[in-house]
KOLFI-393759 format. One record per residue (C-alpha): x, y, z; residue in one letter; residue number from 1. Coordinates in steps of 0.001 Angstrom, whole numbers, plus 500000, padded with zeros to 6 digits. Example, Ala and Ser with C-alpha at 12.3 -4.5 7.8 and 13.67 -1.06 7.14 Angstrom:
// KOLFI-393759
<<512300, 495500, 507800>, 'A', 1>
<<513670, 498940, 507140>, 'S', 2>
//
This chain:
// KOLFI-393759
<<061642, 306761, 257744>, 'M', 1>
<<058412, 306029, 259339>, 'L', 2>
<<057174, 303209, 256239>, 'A', 3>
<<060635, 301609, 257325>, 'L', 4>
<<059172, 301843, 260798>, 'G', 5>
<<055334, 300356, 259934>, 'A', 6>
<<057511, 297813, 257792>, 'T', 7>
<<059498, 297004, 260634>, 'L', 8>
<<057293, 296571, 263119>, 'A', 9>
<<054939, 294020, 261257>, 'L', 10>
<<058300, 292421, 261730>, 'F', 11>
<<058536, 293037, 265732>, 'I', 12>
<<054947, 291659, 265581>, 'G', 13>
<<055164, 288940, 264468>, 'V', 14>
<<058314, 287423, 267334>, 'L', 15>
<<056578, 289137, 269908>, 'L', 16>
<<053047, 287231, 268696>, 'G', 17>
<<054985, 283714, 267795>, 'M', 18>
<<057401, 283630, 270495>, 'L', 19>
<<055787, 285674, 273715>, 'G', 20>
<<058844, 288392, 273146>, 'G', 21>
<<061307, 290380, 271402>, 'G', 22>
<<058620, 293415, 270834>, 'G', 23>
<<060828, 295984, 273075>, 'A', 24>
<<064414, 294007, 271878>, 'I', 25>
<<063506, 295156, 268194>, 'L', 26>
<<061119, 298994, 269469>, 'T', 27>
<<063786, 300368, 271310>, 'L', 28>
<<066831, 299876, 268659>, 'P', 29>
<<064224, 300586, 265448>, 'M', 30>
<<062724, 304273, 267868>, 'L', 31>
<<066663, 305278, 269108>, 'V', 32>
<<069145, 304399, 265911>, 'Y', 33>
<<066567, 304436, 262828>, 'L', 34>
<<063665, 306587, 263487>, 'L', 35>
<<066132, 308997, 265550>, 'R', 36>
<<063704, 309021, 268191>, 'V', 37>
<<064919, 310457, 272109>, 'E', 38>
<<065552, 307304, 274170>, 'P', 39>
<<063552, 308539, 277274>, 'R', 40>
<<060720, 308882, 274561>, 'A', 41>
<<061334, 305421, 272382>, 'A', 42>
<<061278, 304087, 276043>, 'I', 43>
<<057726, 305463, 276689>, 'A', 44>
<<057035, 304608, 272540>, 'T', 45>
<<058450, 300688, 272747>, 'S', 46>
<<056258, 300132, 276566>, 'L', 47>
<<053215, 301595, 274777>, 'F', 48>
<<053591, 299165, 271159>, 'V', 49>
<<054494, 296575, 272977>, 'V', 50>
<<051329, 296430, 275763>, 'G', 51>
<<049389, 297015, 272672>, 'V', 52>
<<050641, 293894, 270918>, 'T', 53>
<<050989, 291495, 273942>, 'A', 54>
<<047683, 292020, 275122>, 'F', 55>
<<046625, 291124, 271190>, 'V', 56>
<<048917, 288421, 270758>, 'G', 57>
<<047620, 287266, 274406>, 'M', 58>
<<043390, 286762, 273428>, 'S', 59>
<<044562, 284143, 270557>, 'F', 60>
<<046498, 282210, 272984>, 'H', 61>
<<044449, 282595, 275357>, 'A', 62>
<<041079, 280788, 273263>, 'R', 63>
<<043763, 277994, 273357>, 'R', 64>
<<043969, 277872, 277184>, 'G', 65>
<<047525, 278371, 276930>, 'L', 66>
<<047692, 281270, 279182>, 'V', 67>
<<048462, 280231, 283023>, 'R', 68>
<<046268, 283074, 284474>, 'Y', 69>
<<046587, 282100, 288432>, 'R', 70>
<<050724, 282051, 287968>, 'V', 71>
<<050311, 284975, 285065>, 'G', 72>
<<048559, 287033, 287475>, 'A', 73>
<<050480, 286990, 290509>, 'I', 74>
<<054075, 287507, 288102>, 'F', 75>
<<051976, 290559, 287178>, 'G', 76>
<<051015, 292064, 290343>, 'A', 77>
<<054637, 292327, 290878>, 'A', 78>
<<055913, 292600, 287888>, 'A', 79>
<<053435, 295997, 287304>, 'M', 80>
<<054645, 297687, 290901>, 'V', 81>
<<058048, 297164, 289746>, 'G', 82>
<<057932, 297855, 286562>, 'A', 83>
<<056054, 301966, 287413>, 'F', 84>
<<059024, 302330, 290313>, 'A', 85>
<<061644, 301229, 286880>, 'G', 86>
<<060090, 304240, 284759>, 'G', 87>
<<059982, 306763, 287189>, 'R', 88>
<<064114, 305919, 288213>, 'L', 89>
<<065110, 305363, 284382>, 'A', 90>
<<063972, 309481, 284738>, 'H', 91>
<<067054, 310198, 287411>, 'Y', 92>
<<069280, 307229, 285359>, 'V', 93>
<<071929, 308676, 282321>, 'P', 94>
<<070614, 307275, 278948>, 'E', 95>
<<073940, 305271, 278144>, 'K', 96>
<<073983, 303904, 281381>, 'I', 97>
<<070370, 302719, 280332>, 'L', 98>
<<070832, 301026, 277154>, 'L', 99>
<<073888, 299604, 278147>, 'V', 100>
<<072102, 297179, 281121>, 'L', 101>
<<069663, 296559, 278564>, 'F', 102>
<<072568, 295102, 276455>, 'G', 103>
<<074288, 293311, 278671>, 'A', 104>
<<071489, 291763, 280344>, 'T', 105>
<<069746, 290121, 276603>, 'M', 106>
<<073043, 289031, 276525>, 'V', 107>
<<073140, 287078, 279348>, 'V', 108>
<<069925, 285679, 279970>, 'T', 109>
<<069752, 284535, 275871>, 'A', 110>
<<073555, 282433, 277616>, 'V', 111>
<<071021, 280750, 280009>, 'I', 112>
<<068157, 280124, 277545>, 'M', 113>
<<070694, 278227, 275197>, 'L', 114>
<<072683, 276122, 277697>, 'R', 115>
<<069124, 275291, 279407>, 'G', 116>
<<067677, 272183, 279061>, 'R', 117>
<<065522, 270678, 275647>, 'N', 118>
<<061446, 270900, 276040>, 'E', 119>
<<061110, 267180, 276717>, 'A', 120>
<<064151, 267389, 279534>, 'C', 121>
<<062086, 270209, 281373>, 'A', 122>
<<061042, 269519, 284981>, 'E', 123>
<<057133, 270750, 285216>, 'R', 124>
<<056594, 271883, 288780>, 'R', 125>
<<053905, 274844, 290176>, 'E', 126>
<<055648, 277925, 290374>, 'L', 127>
<<055329, 278941, 294130>, 'R', 128>
<<053963, 282165, 294992>, 'V', 129>
<<057088, 283372, 296759>, 'S', 130>
<<059391, 282820, 293793>, 'R', 131>
<<056518, 284489, 291568>, 'A', 132>
<<056648, 287526, 293280>, 'L', 133>
<<060108, 288360, 293831>, 'L', 134>
<<060439, 286960, 289745>, 'L', 135>
<<057671, 289657, 289331>, 'G', 136>
<<059364, 292670, 291180>, 'L', 137>
<<062043, 291824, 289356>, 'A', 138>
<<061756, 291865, 285959>, 'V', 139>
<<059327, 294511, 286335>, 'G', 140>
<<061797, 296708, 287955>, 'S', 141>
<<063905, 296317, 285250>, 'F', 142>
<<061829, 296216, 282384>, 'S', 143>
<<060442, 299959, 283308>, 'G', 144>
<<063628, 300645, 283544>, 'L', 145>
<<065032, 300209, 280416>, 'V', 146>
<<061614, 300526, 278211>, 'G', 147>
<<061720, 296754, 277631>, 'A', 148>
<<058146, 294410, 278001>, 'G', 149>
<<059894, 291709, 279800>, 'G', 150>
<<058764, 288623, 277815>, 'G', 151>
<<062855, 288222, 277086>, 'F', 152>
<<063660, 288032, 280524>, 'L', 153>
<<059721, 286763, 281136>, 'I', 154>
<<059766, 283617, 279196>, 'V', 155>
<<063318, 281885, 280213>, 'P', 156>
<<062044, 282948, 283798>, 'A', 157>
<<058690, 280853, 283378>, 'L', 158>
<<060473, 278088, 281431>, 'V', 159>
<<063415, 277528, 283612>, 'L', 160>
<<062246, 278506, 287364>, 'F', 161>
<<058702, 278097, 286394>, 'G', 162>
<<058814, 274981, 285234>, 'G', 163>
<<056279, 276166, 282301>, 'L', 164>
<<056332, 273928, 278941>, 'A', 165>
<<057546, 276321, 276767>, 'M', 166>
<<054069, 277974, 274913>, 'R', 167>
<<052398, 278042, 278388>, 'E', 168>
<<055553, 280235, 278704>, 'A', 169>
<<055177, 282365, 275944>, 'I', 170>
<<051044, 282845, 276064>, 'A', 171>
<<051576, 283816, 279929>, 'T', 172>
<<054248, 286350, 278926>, 'S', 173>
<<051835, 287957, 276934>, 'L', 174>
<<049667, 288094, 279317>, 'F', 175>
<<052324, 289750, 282054>, 'V', 176>
<<053750, 292023, 279763>, 'I', 177>
<<050677, 293463, 278577>, 'T', 178>
<<050073, 293981, 282581>, 'L', 179>
<<053674, 296014, 282694>, 'Q', 180>
<<054539, 297560, 279942>, 'S', 181>
<<051380, 299744, 280559>, 'F', 182>
<<052593, 299945, 284640>, 'A', 183>
<<055905, 300883, 282653>, 'G', 184>
<<054383, 303600, 280247>, 'F', 185>
<<052704, 305237, 283228>, 'A', 186>
<<055437, 305449, 284956>, 'G', 187>
<<057390, 307714, 281844>, 'H', 188>
<<055138, 308932, 280374>, 'V', 189>
<<054938, 312227, 283015>, 'A', 190>
<<058186, 312842, 281497>, 'H', 191>
<<058132, 312131, 277933>, 'A', 192>
<<057116, 313591, 274896>, 'E', 193>
<<055051, 311555, 272629>, 'L', 194>
<<054455, 311597, 269061>, 'D', 195>
<<050609, 310410, 268414>, 'P', 196>
<<050957, 309685, 264496>, 'T', 197>
<<055165, 307300, 265436>, 'L', 198>
<<053114, 305195, 268264>, 'V', 199>
<<050180, 304927, 266129>, 'G', 200>
<<051155, 303384, 262611>, 'V', 201>
<<054233, 301764, 265044>, 'V', 202>
<<051735, 299755, 266996>, 'T', 203>
<<048970, 299038, 264797>, 'S', 204>
<<051533, 297656, 262393>, 'C', 205>
<<052919, 295090, 265428>, 'A', 206>
<<049591, 294266, 266145>, 'V', 207>
<<048903, 293277, 262240>, 'V', 208>
<<051917, 291802, 262768>, 'G', 209>
<<051020, 290159, 265978>, 'S', 210>
<<047913, 287643, 265107>, 'V', 211>
<<050617, 285919, 262099>, 'G', 212>
<<053120, 285811, 264177>, 'G', 213>
<<050568, 283421, 266673>, 'V', 214>
<<049969, 281607, 263646>, 'V', 215>
<<052598, 280583, 262802>, 'L', 216>
<<054249, 279914, 266461>, 'G', 217>
<<051747, 276552, 266175>, 'K', 218>
<<053083, 275576, 263465>, 'R', 219>
<<057134, 275741, 265051>, 'V', 220>
<<059083, 272656, 267683>, 'S', 221>
<<059157, 274144, 271133>, 'P', 222>
<<062653, 273845, 271420>, 'D', 223>
<<062770, 275575, 268302>, 'V', 224>
<<061200, 278507, 268992>, 'L', 225>
<<063432, 278225, 272227>, 'R', 226>
<<066239, 278330, 270567>, 'R', 227>
<<065363, 280718, 268335>, 'G', 228>
<<064229, 283168, 270568>, 'F', 229>
<<067529, 283138, 272252>, 'A', 230>
<<069860, 283477, 269601>, 'Y', 231>
<<067235, 286431, 268413>, 'L', 232>
<<068438, 288003, 271797>, 'V', 233>
<<072138, 287495, 271417>, 'V', 234>
<<071474, 289342, 268151>, 'V', 235>
<<070175, 292198, 269559>, 'M', 236>
<<071985, 292652, 273032>, 'G', 237>
<<075028, 292448, 270951>, 'L', 238>
<<074120, 295069, 268966>, 'F', 239>
<<073331, 297360, 271453>, 'M', 240>
<<076390, 296955, 273203>, 'L', 241>
<<078362, 297559, 269991>, 'G', 242>
<<076365, 300649, 269680>, 'K', 243>
<<077369, 302144, 273219>, 'Q', 244>
<<080899, 300409, 273705>, 'L', 245>
<<084397, 301461, 273264>, 'P', 246>
<<085348, 298520, 270417>, 'L', 247>
<<087208, 296747, 272900>, 'P', 248>
<<085229, 296248, 274941>, 'L', 249>
<<082329, 295452, 272345>, 'A', 250>
<<084617, 292686, 270990>, 'L', 251>
<<085128, 291626, 274510>, 'A', 252>
<<082013, 290774, 275259>, 'A', 253>
<<081071, 289240, 271577>, 'L', 254>
<<083980, 286550, 272476>, 'V', 255>
<<082981, 285734, 275878>, 'A', 256>
<<079445, 285589, 274946>, 'T', 257>
<<080206, 283044, 272095>, 'L', 258>
<<082845, 281340, 274644>, 'G', 259>
<<080184, 280792, 277080>, 'A', 260>
<<077384, 279295, 274765>, 'I', 261>
<<079974, 277101, 273032>, 'Y', 262>
<<082044, 275885, 275619>, 'R', 263>
<<081069, 272265, 276435>, 'P', 264>
<<079046, 272194, 279675>, 'W', 265>
<<080591, 269048, 281363>, 'S', 266>
<<078832, 268910, 284452>, 'G', 267>
<<075604, 268334, 283011>, 'G', 268>
<<077330, 265448, 280037>, 'R', 269>
<<078784, 264038, 284125>, 'V', 270>
<<075022, 264125, 285392>, 'A', 271>
<<073604, 262549, 282739>, 'R', 272>
<<075916, 260162, 282559>, 'A', 273>
<<076286, 258503, 286264>, 'H', 274>
<<071600, 258985, 285728>, 'S', 275>
//
């Protein structure tokens, strides 16, 4: 099991380095469902692994000048406060609710990204301080609560609301994830018993994978990255819901998600026709 976990951690690192998120989306289910780690310990472990891996990936992106430090610092400062508070609050929330909330939010976020504009049509605008603070606080609170590094929320927030290019959003997301993951870990570690060997093996393999992910990300177009990221989040979100919800509710979530993704967006087409 530990060898399989190490192999999957390599893949997790590749996704985090290439997409700026997705690390905790896979780390948490792997720890809970494959390695049978108790959910609260898995959340704390996930935050540590993702925090270290994101820092390594961010350092490579920073050398290419893609990290927007001002936006990331404002967003990250608010996210750290939210992540610590979320980590403390998680102690009082039933584990099943945490996992259902995690899966549902993943699906909704991914649908928004899939139905959003492509890189060529995206509007470039400066992210206001007030909006960055609000978004950071909200994303940080959720990521600390459920043990996600937040990339699957940070990247869409920076692209859809902040006007950053996809590659900038990925790089800046890793900067924010580093800050809030360690803040969330600090909130969780007081009431979680961690396995040092497991933490060390998974973290080391994920770091190696993240280096490969950064290299691969240079060779893929931004729109392919965006859609690939979103589809990954959809699949993992539906998997989480399928494990936690009764079959009828899980099937209803699947049908609703597919309908939201593939339903024609007539409003956007009409707007383009008039323009």
